[in-house]
SEVOZA-427996 format. One record per residue: x, y, z of N, C-alpha, C, CB in turn; residue in three letters. Coordinates in pm, whole numbers, plus 50000, padded with zeros to 5 digits. Glycine has a CB too. Layout:
BEGIN
XYZXYZXYZXYZAla...
% end
This chain:
BEGIN
328956558674515329726544374520328686535174584331236544374618Met328836523174541327846513074598328286507874706327516502374517Val327896504774804328176497074933328226483774916327236499375035Arg329236476374951329246462674943328366458975051330606456574951Ala327566446975013326706438475126327876432775228325726423975050Ile327086437875335327806430575451326846418375499328116441675584Gln327526407375572326836396375644325606401575726327856389275741Pro326156411675801324766411775897323466420775845325196418576054Gln323776425375719322466431475644322006417875583322786444975514Asp322256406775555321706397775474320916387775578322836390975383Leu321056389075723320726377775786319096381575813321736374675922Val318336368375770316906368575799316156376375678316636375775944Asp316836382775585316426388875483315496380175371317616394075432Ser314206386475330313756379775220314476377075119312886384775177Thr314466366875022314956366074907314396363374809315686360474904Val314496372374670313466371074589314096369874463312496381574599Met313736358774357314346355574251314316364674134313916344374222Asp314776359774007315146373573900313826377373846316266369873755Asn312436369073866311286377573845310606383273954310386371173778Ser310956385074088310376393174187309496381974269309486406174118Gly309736371074252309076359974324309886354774454308876348074223Ser308966355974585309536353174684310236338874707308696355974763Lys311476337574740312046324374739311736316974891313726325874705Ile312236326774965312286322475132313326335275216313216303275152Gly313716327275329314576337875419315646330275430314016342975568Lys316936341775423318196336975433318466332175580319136347475388Val319036319575564319746312675681320656314675735320006303675673Gly321716311175618323216313475671323856319175574324026301275713Thr324896327975616325826337675502327096330375503326146355675548Val327586327975344328876320775355329606327375304329036308675308Tyr330996330775343332086339675298333066334275247332576346975385Leu333696341375109334946337175064336116337475152335226344074960Ala336896328475182337986329875291338946342675241338936314575307Asp339306343175103340216351875047339836367375064340356347974906Asp338436370975035338036384975050337126385075165337366391174922Thr336656376075237335916379275363334686383375298336596390775464Lys333986385375192332806390875133331546378775131333236396374976Arg330446381175132329456372375118329316366474992328366377575151Pro329486353074968329576345074826328466336774808330826335674811Glu327836331474918326576322574916325776323775023326846308974907Trp324416320875001323526323775129322746308475098322356341075126Val322096303975229321136293075240319886300675241321316283475366Thr319006295275159317676298875191316776290375234317156303775101Val315806292475339315226284075423313816284275335315246288975589Lys313426270875326312306268775224311366256475293312996264075059Thr310126253375251309486244175280308756246475399310186234475280Gly308006237375478307076237675571308136242775710306226221675577Leu307816254675773308596260575879310066261775849308426252875999Phe310486263675717311636265775665312726256475729311906279475676Gly312566244875729313396232275769314396230975664312526218375782Gln314156233775537314846230275426315886243875396313736226475304Lys317246241375363318186251175333318686246875177319416251475454Glu318526256575088319096252674969320196266674932317766249374850Ser321266262374856322406274674849321906283374718324236268074823Phe322036294474745322056306074641322986313774614321276314174660Val323616315074484324756325874489324366338774474325746324174389Pro325526346974514325026362974561325666369374430325776370674737Leu326346363074333326776366874184325536376174142326986352374072Ser325876390874138324846396574068323796400574144324416388773976Gly323696397174306322596400674361322426416474412322486391274463Ala321396418074449321456432674517320356433074630321156445574401Gly320606442174718319926442974863319056455774861321076443874992Leu317666453174839316956464774835315806468674958316326463774706Glu315056474574952314366475675067313296463975093313746488675063Lys312856457974980311576447875006312556431775006310076449274844Asp314016432675022314866418675041316056418474955314016405175003Gly316486407374944317726404874857317116399274737318856394674922Leu317476404874610317226399674462318516394274405316676411574362His318296380774390319316372874318319136371474163319326359174378Val320036366774104319836363773944319446350673910321086365773861Gln318726343874004318326329973951316996328073993319206318074002Val316386317173929314986314273935314546304074050314596308973799Ala313476306974092312696301174218313046282074201310606306374201Lys312626281674083312606266874058314096261974075312006263273907Asp314986268674012316626265674039316966262674176317566278274003Gln316446269974275316646270474407316116258374467316106281874462Val314696256074420314386242574476314876229174427313126241374471Ser315546230474313316016217974261317426217974307315846216374103Asp317886226574353319696228474385319876214874446320316242974515Ala321336210274441321746198374503321746202074660323196193474444Pro321366193574704321336191374855322706189074946320486179174874Arg323166201974994324606198775043324496201775199325856208674962Ile325046191775257325026194075431326546199275483324636177075523Asp326606210875424328016219675436328496218275595327746238075394Ala327456219475703328016220575805329096230975829328346209875824Glu328736243075774329506253175795330606254675713329856253175909Gly331076246975620332006247575546332166239475420332846246075617His332306246975297331996239375175333446232675140331376249575048Leu333326223075087334396216375045334646220574884334136200775072Ser335976217074830335836223474692334996217074582337136224674637Glu334976200774627334176193874534332496199774547334356177174569Lys332226204274664330786210074692330746221074610330446214374842Glu331686230074634331606242774577331466242474425332776250474616Ser332426233174372332466233474224330976227474182333816223974160Val330446218474272329096210674210328216227974193328116195074360Glu328026233474298327056242474292327276255874186326896246374433Leu328646255574161328876265774045328436260273912330406269874031Tyr328756248373887328176240373770327016239773755328446228773764Lys325906237773874324696236073877323906251473832324426229974020Tyr324556260173885324126273973848324646280773718324496282573956Tyr325716273973642326286280373515326876289373557325466284773413Gly327656291773682328536300973679330196293373689328106311173801Leu331086303273649331976300673627333036292273770332236312473566Pro333526283273737334126273273832335576281273884334436256973746Thr335816279374032337266289074053338276280973976337876291074232Pro339386290473954340406284973881341066272673958341406295973849Arg341876265173887342406254273937343466255174014342666246973853Ser344196267873972345276271374040345136277874191345906279973953Gly344026280774195343686288374358344106279774482341896290974385Asp344426285774561344886278074688343606272174762345746288374795Ser343766260974839342836255274918342266265574998343356244774996Pro342816273675057342316285875148341066294175078343646296975173Thr341446295674947340636303974855339506293174781341726312074737Thr339706285074796338476272574736337726270874862339166254574676Gln337976269974971337086269675063336246282975072337756266275180Asn335236278675145334296289975186333736288575320333156291175093Arg334276300175413333926300475562332506305675557334956310475657Gly331816302275678330646310775705330346318075811329726304875697Arg329496330175784329146338475910327856332875969328946354675876Asp328006338976125326806331876182325696338576124326706332076338Ala324416335576171323116340976154322856353076225322196331776190Ala323496357576321323286369776414324416376276431322796366976545Ala325706373176395326996375576453327546386876368327936362476454Gly327486386576206328376394976117329786388276099328546409876180Gly330906394876062332176388176034333016392776144332796391475893Met333666380476189334806382576296335996387376244335176370376368Ala336756397076294338006399276244339146390576241338366408276295Gly339876388676143341296379876148341056365476161342256383776275Gly339516361976107339316348376114339306342875986338176345176181Thr339676329575943339806325875789338786312175788341656321975735Thr338316305575918337626294775924336236296275910337906288976028Gly335266289075960333986286375995333626298576140333926268076034Arg332596304876101332156314776200331156308176285331596327476136Glu330866311876393330016304576496328586305676422330066312076662Ala327946295676465326526293876406325586303776471325946278876429Ala325556304776585324566314776662324976325176759323666307376736Thr326596325276747327446331076886327766345976851329086322076919Gly327446353376755327956366276714329186363776626328316375176840Gly330216371276671331286371576611332536363076647331506383076614Ala332236352476721333216342976782333496332376668332626335776923Ala335186333976638335346325176500335686312076562336616330676382Gly335746302276465336156287476469337376283776377334926278676424Arg337766293876320338746289176230340306293776315338446296976065Gly340876303476213342246306676292341936318376392343546311576184Arg342276317276527341956325976625343246330676707340936319476709Thr342876339076790344286343676923344046338877012344606358176984Thr342656335277033342556330777213342806315377218340766333877298Gly342566312177318342916296377345341626290177326343536292377502Gln341336277577241340336269877234339866262377340340526263177151Glu338816259777367338476250877511338166237577422336876257477632Thr337996226777513337796214277453336506213877421338166203277530Ala335546219377458334076220877380333886228777271333076225777460Lys334756236177245334806243377102334486258177148333566236876979Gly334596264377246334106277077300335566284477284333396276177469Gly335616297977296336816304677278336976312377432336736315277137Arg337966310177482338236318977606339396328477597338486310577725Arg339196341577606339686353577590340586356477720338536363477565Asp341266367277715342476371877802341476372477956343326390177737Ala340206375477980339456377178092339086364378170338316384178055Ser339266352478099338816338178124337606336078111339066333378241Gly336496344878040334966343078006334996331877894334186358077948Asp333836321777885333626314077807332306315777748333886303377855Val331896319277639330696318477597329846304677560330786325977501Val328996303077608328116289277573326986293777502327556280477705Arg326966287977409325626290077314324836275677300326106295777146Ser323696279277252322526268377237321616270377127321646267777359Glu321326260577058320206263276954318606261777008320446252476832Glu317816269576951316346269077013315396268976874315986284277124Arg314556262976904313526261376793312886273476741312456252776838Leu312936276176631311896289476605310606283276501312896304776509Arg309556283576543308416277476483307406292376444307656265076604Val306996285376338306006295376276304966291776198306596303776203Gly304176294376113303006287276043303006292575915301596289076108Thr302556284675820302206292375661301116281975640303636292875512Glu300446290775530299336288575502299206277475370298786301575488Gln298566264775385299176255275264297256250775250300796238275325Val297236245975102296056242175046295746229175110296116241774897Glu294536225575137294306213475187293446205175124293956214475300Thr292526212475024291706202274969290576215274890290966189675110Gly289406211074805288806219374741287246211774754289526221874596His286306221374782284886218674791284146223974676284326224174913Val283416218174600282596221274495281106223374530282746210974398Arg280276233874485278946233074496278256232974348278506244474585Leu277586220574340277046220974214275566213274218278106214574112Arg274756214574139273096211274122273056199674016272096225874059Lys272096188774057271846182273926270396177673929272846170073898Tyr269896171873866268396168873831268056155373871268076170373679Val267166150173947266756135973993265276135873948266956133074165Val264966123873927263196122173870262896111674002262836112273661Thr261646117074061261166109974164259486109574117261576117674317Glu258826099974179257366099474166256656105174285256916085474144Asp255756111374278254766118474393253246114674366254886136274389Gln252896110674507251246106874462250616119074557250536087374517Gln249446126774483248566135874537247296129574546248506147874463Val246606132674644245006126674659244086141274628244606119074852Thr243376139874509242606152574467241036147874485242986157674296Val240126154074556238636150074554238236153174414237666158174666Pro237426144774359236736145474234235096145474263237226132674140Val234306152374191232966146574195232186142174059232146156374265Thr231136135274058230526133973973228916130873966231196127073931His228286130473843226846130073887226226115473860225976141673805Glu225286113973936224596097573925223136101273888224616086874092Glu222446091873822221086092773776220096087273902220936083673633Val219326096173952218336090174087216906090774006218306102274261Arg216526079574030214996079673990213926082974097214616065973938Val213096094674076212176098174163210576093674151212316111374164Glu209946091274216208666083874213207806092774288208706069074275Arg206536100474234205776106674324203966103974260206406123974331Glu203656097374348202266093374350201106103774317202036088274480Pro200256102674229199206112974172197866109074250198996111673993Ile197476118074333196446116274403195226124974343196816118974540Thr195406135974284194376142574243194346142374073194476156574310Asp193736132474016193696131773882193346141873778193026123473867Ala192146151273836191926161473784192986170573769191046165873836Lys193726174473874194766184373882195956180473797195196186274026Ala196076167073765197086161873678197146164173502196976147473709Ala195996165373497195296166773319194906155873279196266171173190Gly194776156373152194516143673080195466134373081194246145472954Arg194936119773055196116111073067195996105972931196136099573187Ala196896101572891197086091572753198256082172753197316100272618Glu197636070472704198586058972695199536060172551197636044172697Ile200756058672570201696061272460203146059272513201496076072402Gly204046062572403205696061872440205866075272493206856058972303Glu207116076072559207676089472585209466086372631206626097572725Ala210016094472618211386092572677211916109072742212516085972538Glu212816105872815213416118772838214976118772861212736124772956Gln215776126472815217526125172839217976134272945218486129672700Asp219036127673003219436133873129220776135073120219056126773251Val221806146873085223176147673102223966144773198223456156473087Val224946133573229225536136073353227026141073327225456122973442Leu227436146573434228496152573442229746148073557228016165073456His230916148873502232016143573611233206150973639232556130873575Ala233816151473736235366157773712236076147573710236006167573818Glu237816152473663238576142173635240226150873679238226136373458Lys241036142373717241976151273763242906156973657242716144973862Pro243426169673664244406174373548245966175473597243906189873493Val246656174073553248196173973640248946184473530249196154573656Val249386195673613250256203273533251676205673652249346218973474Gln252686208273552254076213473644254366225373643255356208373611Lys254766229673713255576245173734256946244673831254396257273819Glu257796254473789259036250973844259146265973959260396248773702Thr259286261574080259316271774190260736271174278257996268974289Val261166280574291262496281574384262096277474543263146298974379Pro262986270774618262636264074711263776266274813262326250874669Val265096268774773266036271174889267276277274788266446255274992Glu268096283774851269256291874819270476284274912268956309174858Arg271266278774823272416273874907273966278874849272306256974908Val274896283474956275886288374918277226282675005275616302174921Arg278396286074941279586278575028280276287875108280716271374940Leu280556285875250281446296675272282536289475368280666310275338Gly283416297275430284646293475494284826298375635285756298075416Thr285296290675722285216297575857286656291375902283726293375966Glu287346301575988288706295076059288546288676195289816306376083Gln288926278676208289166268176323290876269276352288626250576265Val290576273376497292006272876557292196260676668292316287876631Thr293206253476599293606239176703294926243676737293676221376624Glu295686234276815296946233676871297666218876825296756235577035Glu298506223876763299506211676709301046211276784299796214176530Gln301486199476786302706197576855304006196476778302576186376929Thr305026204376735305846201676661307156199376794305906213376537Val308196190976720309416186976767310636186276701309276176976806Gln311606190176760312916187076660314166189276747313006197876518Gly315216184976708316396183776780317016197376791317306173876716Lys317716199676900318626212476908319766207276980317966225776985Val320816213176966322206210577032322406225377129323606208276894Arg323356218477217323636232677315324766227877374322416237977440Lys325506237077430326826236277452326946234577624327576249877383Glu327606223377687327596224477840329086225677880326866211077914Gln329086231477979330656235678037331026228578132330876249178093Ile332506222478099333106211078212334246221578264333866193178136Asp334436217978398335616224478462336676214078508335166233078585Ile337926218978448338896207578476339896215578556339556199478338Asp339906215178694340686222978784342006213378833339706227878913Asp343396213978759344306206278792344986208478919345056206178700Asp344686222378984344956224679133344366213179256344256239179160Thr343566206379200342706197679300343236184979292341156196879270Arg343966184779176344416168979159345456161479264345146167879017Arg345136150179316345976145679425345606150279562347306149779401Gly344386158279587344086164079706342976157879744343976177779705Lys342636151079909341726146479968340806156479988342106140680067Lys339546154279975338806164480020338016161480163337896167779909Ser
% end
């Protein structure tokens, strides 16, 4: 026998779509007033989970890795934004049913059946209640209760205790993409000047007087010539490609502090003592 999903089982569960992709975390569980069974959940999405979208529990199953629903992640992201404040009106309920392509409630249903109550994020179901469950205060009901309601919305039981609740910010982090860095190389042309030493030959005329005519040999008058080959060096330019540097991209994590803020509500306690009226202190 398959056990019915209980509200307390859904609180903070990971929600997976019909393809197994993670959508977000369960924020609030909405119960049907007639059956007291979970019918809708809101899913926390966006940065720090500040956005909540309604997701139907029709055909959903609770597994080890989270709550598997029968709708797509894109459908949840584009779902109508409804600020139910703990209670869905008939019009809002019909709008959500139509958006997800689910059968709408029968027109003959009573208003009690049409409206949907909410179970708290940490409290489970309160027995005997039909209205809205407290947002964070456990099983204290805000609909039809047997205790006496106080002016501030708390519940006073037979012992005279009043439970005071308040909201607190739950801050987390998520990794987002901030940009791309690409590494590429390209070719540029530039002029280079290199000084190269070169040598060349020049003609030098050497004259040597003859002091000993006999040793010089026989002298004759006539024409004669002598050739000398001159040599010189010239620059020769060749190009070669050589590796000069290796460049790579890497990442490092830098931790910094950022301040976030948000509005939270809390309950205050007023004491109205009618026994002190008309008395002078």
